[in-house]
C-alpha positions as CSV (number, residue, x, y, z in Angstrom):
1,M,94.7,170.0,-80.2
2,S,96.1,166.5,-80.4
3,K,94.7,163.1,-79.7
4,I,96.2,160.2,-77.6
5,N,94.9,156.7,-77.4
6,L,93.3,155.3,-74.3
7,R,96.3,153.2,-73.4
8,K,98.6,156.2,-73.5
9,S,96.0,158.2,-71.5
10,A,96.0,155.6,-68.8
11,A,99.8,155.6,-68.6
12,I,100.0,159.4,-68.5
13,Q,97.3,159.5,-65.8
14,K,99.4,157.1,-63.7
15,E,102.5,159.2,-64.2
16,L,100.6,162.4,-63.3
17,Q,99.4,160.9,-60.1
18,T,103.0,160.0,-59.2
19,R,104.3,163.4,-60.0
20,I,101.5,165.2,-58.1
21,A,102.3,163.1,-55.0
22,E,106.0,164.1,-55.2
23,I,105.3,167.9,-55.3
24,E,106.1,169.2,-51.8
25,I,104.4,172.4,-50.6
26,N,106.2,173.5,-47.5
27,S,104.4,176.0,-45.3
28,T,107.3,176.8,-43.0
29,V,111.0,177.8,-43.3
30,E,113.8,177.3,-40.9
31,V,115.7,180.5,-40.1
32,D,118.7,181.1,-37.8
33,E,121.0,184.0,-36.9
34,F,122.8,183.6,-40.3
35,V,119.8,183.8,-42.5
36,E,117.8,187.0,-43.2
37,P,114.2,186.0,-42.3
38,K,112.6,188.3,-45.0
39,E,114.7,186.7,-47.8
40,A,114.2,183.1,-46.5
41,V,110.4,183.6,-46.2
42,S,110.2,185.3,-49.6
43,K,112.2,182.6,-51.3
44,K,110.2,179.7,-49.7
45,L,106.9,181.5,-50.3
46,Q,107.7,181.8,-54.0
47,E,108.6,178.1,-54.2
48,A,105.4,177.2,-52.4
49,V,103.3,179.3,-54.8
50,E,105.0,177.8,-57.8
51,N,104.4,174.3,-56.4
52,I,100.7,175.0,-55.7
53,Q,100.3,176.3,-59.2
54,L,102.1,173.2,-60.7
55,R,100.1,170.8,-58.6
56,T,96.8,172.6,-59.6
57,N,97.7,172.4,-63.3
58,L,98.6,168.7,-63.0
59,L,95.4,167.9,-61.0
60,T,93.3,169.8,-63.5
61,T,94.9,167.9,-66.5
62,L,94.7,164.6,-64.7
63,Y,91.0,164.8,-63.8
64,S,90.1,166.2,-67.2
65,M,91.8,163.3,-68.9
66,R,90.2,160.9,-66.5
67,A,86.7,162.2,-67.3
68,K,87.4,162.1,-71.1
69,T,88.8,158.6,-70.8
70,A,85.8,157.4,-68.7
71,Q,83.4,158.8,-71.3
72,M,85.2,157.1,-74.1
73,N,85.5,153.8,-72.1
74,S,81.8,153.8,-71.7
75,K,81.0,154.9,-75.2
76,C,83.2,152.3,-77.0
77,G,82.6,149.3,-74.6
78,V,85.7,149.3,-72.5
79,S,83.8,149.6,-69.3
80,A,81.5,146.7,-70.2
81,L,84.6,144.6,-71.1
82,L,86.2,145.4,-67.7
83,A,83.1,144.4,-65.9
84,E,83.0,141.1,-68.0
85,E,86.6,140.4,-67.1
86,A,85.9,140.9,-63.4
87,R,82.9,138.5,-63.6
88,L,85.1,136.0,-65.5
89,D,87.8,136.3,-62.8
90,H,85.3,135.5,-60.1
91,E,83.8,132.5,-62.0
92,I,87.3,131.2,-62.8
93,R,88.2,131.3,-59.1
94,M,84.9,129.6,-58.1
95,Y,85.2,126.7,-60.7
96,A,88.9,126.3,-60.0
97,E,88.1,125.8,-56.3
98,L,85.3,123.4,-57.1
99,S,87.7,121.4,-59.4
100,R,90.1,120.9,-56.5
101,N,87.5,118.8,-54.6
102,K,87.9,115.1,-54.3
103,A,85.5,113.2,-56.4
104,R,82.6,111.4,-54.6
105,K,83.2,107.7,-54.1
106,D,80.8,105.2,-55.7
107,L,77.4,105.3,-53.9
108,L,77.6,101.5,-53.3
109,E,80.9,101.9,-51.5
110,I,79.4,104.7,-49.4
111,K,76.5,102.5,-48.5
112,G,78.9,99.7,-47.6
113,R,80.8,102.0,-45.2
114,I,77.6,103.2,-43.6
115,D,76.5,99.6,-43.1
116,K,79.8,98.8,-41.5
117,L,79.4,101.7,-39.1
118,K,75.9,100.4,-38.2
119,S,77.1,96.9,-37.6
120,M,79.9,98.0,-35.2
121,S,78.9,96.9,-31.7
122,H,77.7,99.7,-29.5
123,D,80.3,98.5,-26.9
124,T,83.1,99.4,-29.2
125,F,84.3,103.0,-28.8
126,S,84.8,104.8,-32.1
127,S,85.5,108.4,-32.9
128,R,84.0,107.8,-36.3
129,D,80.3,107.5,-36.3
130,S,79.9,109.2,-39.7
131,I,81.8,109.6,-43.0
132,T,82.4,112.6,-45.1
133,V,81.0,112.2,-48.6
134,G,81.9,114.5,-51.5
135,L,79.0,116.0,-53.4
136,F,80.5,116.0,-56.8
137,D,81.3,112.8,-58.9
138,R,84.3,112.5,-61.1
139,E,82.4,113.7,-64.2
140,Q,81.3,116.8,-62.5
141,I,84.9,117.6,-61.3
142,L,86.1,117.1,-64.9
143,T,83.3,119.5,-66.1
144,F,84.5,122.1,-63.5
145,K,88.1,121.8,-64.9
146,D,86.8,122.2,-68.5
147,T,84.7,125.2,-67.4
148,V,87.9,126.8,-66.0
149,K,89.6,126.3,-69.3
150,N,86.7,127.8,-71.3
151,L,86.4,130.7,-69.0
152,K,90.1,131.5,-69.3
153,K,89.7,131.5,-73.1
154,K,86.8,133.9,-72.9
155,K,88.8,136.1,-70.5
156,Q,91.7,136.1,-73.0
157,Q,89.3,137.1,-75.8
158,A,87.9,139.9,-73.7
159,N,91.4,141.0,-72.9
160,D,92.4,141.0,-76.5
161,K,89.4,143.1,-77.4
162,L,90.2,145.5,-74.6
163,L,93.7,145.9,-75.8
164,E,92.5,146.6,-79.3
165,L,90.0,149.3,-78.1
166,N,92.7,150.9,-75.9
167,V,95.0,151.3,-78.8
168,K,92.3,152.2,-81.5
169,K,90.2,154.7,-79.5
170,S,91.5,158.1,-78.4
171,I,90.7,161.2,-76.5
172,E,91.3,164.8,-77.6
173,L,93.5,167.0,-75.4
174,T,92.9,170.7,-75.1
175,T,95.7,173.2,-75.9
176,E,96.2,173.8,-72.1
177,E,96.4,170.0,-71.4
178,E,98.9,169.6,-74.2
179,Q,101.0,172.4,-72.8
180,V,101.0,171.0,-69.3
181,L,101.9,167.5,-70.6
182,S,104.6,168.9,-72.9
183,D,106.1,170.9,-70.0
184,E,106.2,167.7,-68.0
185,G,107.8,165.8,-70.9
186,L,104.9,163.3,-71.1
187,I,104.0,164.0,-74.8
């Protein structure tokens, strides 16, 4: 029995999924006057049985590896790091969006604009009877930008730790899994 690291396990699983999807299992055969039906059916049936067995072996190996990888991911903290990265991604998007807001004008300027609206004669038609005021001042916008930078640093640290764990931690393959992967040229 051999061991492979989590990174290689993920790559092999992805390749197994691709190969499984490419295995065709035809359940019919075309025959005509020039083809002996018994031979054609026998040949295609053998091919179908072999492909069913191959797909079954690959599926068994894939899901066994997936289960072992999931257990190791949970045990060594990879799952928690992935959750942390997802949380950081969401926070980065939120603070990046907030940092793109225009800073609120000075409150005295806002008050002056409101007073100007009040003083306009009621006879004058205006499509503007209110003004839009940003909620966040310049300092808050700068804080949002700094928060994005800090969150990106934290995400990079989590990503570095994740890479380290994926390379250092491994799963053990059974003899059967080794044989299937070897037959497929994956190890």
